[in-house]
C-alpha positions as CSV (number, residue, x, y, z in Angstrom):
1,M,114.3,118.0,-27.2
2,T,112.1,121.1,-26.8
3,L,113.6,124.6,-26.5
4,V,112.5,124.8,-22.8
5,E,114.3,121.5,-22.1
6,E,117.4,122.7,-23.9
7,V,117.5,125.9,-21.9
8,V,117.1,123.9,-18.6
9,R,119.8,121.5,-19.6
10,H,122.2,124.4,-20.6
11,A,121.4,126.2,-17.3
12,L,122.4,123.1,-15.2
13,K,125.6,122.7,-17.4
14,L,126.5,126.3,-16.6
15,G,126.3,125.5,-12.9
16,A,122.9,126.6,-11.9
17,D,121.5,124.8,-8.9
18,E,117.9,125.4,-10.0
19,V,116.2,126.8,-13.0
20,Y,112.6,127.7,-13.9
21,V,111.7,128.2,-17.6
22,T,108.4,129.2,-19.2
23,L,107.4,129.7,-22.8
24,T,104.3,131.3,-23.5
25,R,102.3,132.2,-26.7
26,S,99.3,134.4,-26.8
27,R,97.1,135.7,-29.7
28,S,94.8,138.6,-29.6
29,F,92.3,140.2,-32.0
30,G,91.2,143.8,-31.3
31,V,88.4,145.7,-32.8
32,E,88.1,149.4,-32.2
33,I,84.9,151.4,-32.7
34,E,84.6,155.1,-33.0
35,V,81.4,157.0,-33.7
36,D,79.5,153.8,-34.2
37,E,81.9,152.5,-36.9
38,V,84.6,150.0,-36.8
39,S,87.7,152.1,-37.2
40,R,90.6,149.6,-36.7
41,T,91.2,146.0,-36.3
42,S,94.5,144.4,-35.1
43,F,95.9,140.8,-34.7
44,T,98.9,140.2,-32.4
45,V,100.9,137.2,-31.6
46,V,103.2,137.4,-28.7
47,E,105.8,134.8,-27.6
48,R,108.0,135.1,-24.6
49,L,110.5,132.9,-22.9
50,S,111.2,133.5,-19.2
51,V,114.0,132.1,-17.2
52,A,114.8,132.2,-13.4
53,V,118.1,131.0,-12.4
54,I,119.2,130.1,-8.8
55,K,122.8,129.7,-7.9
56,E,123.7,129.3,-4.3
57,R,120.4,131.0,-3.2
58,R,121.0,133.8,-5.6
59,I,118.0,134.4,-7.8
60,A,117.9,136.3,-11.1
61,A,115.3,136.4,-13.8
62,A,115.3,137.4,-17.4
63,S,112.9,137.2,-20.3
64,V,113.0,137.6,-24.1
65,S,110.3,138.1,-26.7
66,E,112.4,136.8,-29.6
67,V,111.9,133.1,-29.1
68,S,114.8,131.5,-31.0
69,R,117.4,129.0,-29.7
70,E,120.1,131.8,-29.8
71,A,118.0,134.4,-28.0
72,A,116.8,131.9,-25.4
73,L,120.4,130.8,-24.6
74,R,121.6,134.4,-24.4
75,C,118.7,135.2,-22.1
76,L,119.6,132.3,-19.8
77,E,123.4,133.2,-19.7
78,R,122.4,136.8,-18.7
79,A,120.2,135.5,-15.9
80,Y,123.0,133.2,-14.8
81,R,125.6,135.9,-14.7
82,M,123.1,138.2,-12.8
83,A,122.5,135.5,-10.3
84,R,126.2,135.0,-9.6
85,A,126.6,138.7,-8.9
86,L,123.8,139.0,-6.3
87,K,123.7,138.4,-2.7
88,P,122.2,135.1,-1.5
89,N,118.5,135.2,-0.5
90,E,118.6,133.7,3.0
91,H,114.9,133.0,2.8
92,W,115.0,131.0,-0.3
93,S,113.9,127.3,0.3
94,G,114.0,126.1,-3.3
95,L,111.7,125.5,-6.1
96,P,109.0,122.9,-5.7
97,E,109.7,119.4,-6.9
98,P,108.3,118.7,-10.4
99,R,104.9,117.0,-10.5
100,P,102.2,116.4,-13.2
101,L,99.8,119.3,-13.7
102,P,96.2,118.7,-13.0
103,S,93.8,118.7,-16.0
104,V,91.5,121.7,-15.8
105,S,88.6,121.8,-18.3
106,G,86.6,124.8,-19.5
107,L,89.5,127.3,-19.7
108,Y,90.0,127.3,-23.3
109,D,87.4,127.5,-26.1
110,Q,88.7,126.4,-29.4
111,R,85.7,128.0,-31.2
112,V,86.9,131.4,-30.1
113,A,90.4,130.6,-31.3
114,D,89.0,129.7,-34.6
115,L,87.0,132.8,-35.3
116,A,87.8,134.5,-38.6
117,A,88.5,138.3,-38.6
118,E,85.1,138.9,-40.2
119,E,83.3,137.0,-37.3
120,V,85.2,139.1,-34.7
121,V,84.2,142.3,-36.4
122,E,80.5,141.2,-36.6
123,K,80.5,140.1,-32.9
124,A,81.9,143.6,-32.1
125,K,79.1,145.2,-34.1
126,L,76.5,143.1,-32.2
127,L,78.1,144.3,-28.9
128,L,77.7,147.8,-30.0
129,E,74.0,147.3,-30.9
130,A,73.4,145.6,-27.5
131,A,75.0,148.6,-25.8
132,H,72.9,151.0,-27.7
133,E,69.8,149.2,-26.5
134,V,70.8,149.7,-22.9
135,S,71.9,153.4,-23.2
136,D,72.1,156.0,-25.9
137,K,75.3,157.4,-24.2
138,V,77.5,154.8,-26.1
């Protein structure tokens, strides 16, 4: 069972009528250039688990960036307690029914994800050179 599935099952066991859970992970590589020189590079990985809990048309959401089982369950329980404390949303008509996601191609390029740090820095230098060709105000 995945962490997301465990959070969903725990929410329903707590008494939630509906629950929506997402787990995202992103990576970014940054290159800063100052006075025509690479001055700084950075690499960041960010994970986040987000939960929306619906209890008797009362909706609350919470998220956590420490993606562990314990943190995820605490986040869920916090959202559940908040939902119980709210007034019902009279306009709430429910989450959509689950269905398979369509396959969409061309959104992710593995070659970009596989770039080494040196390659990213070299590409930044090429971008700087190209900018200088367009304007000397770079």
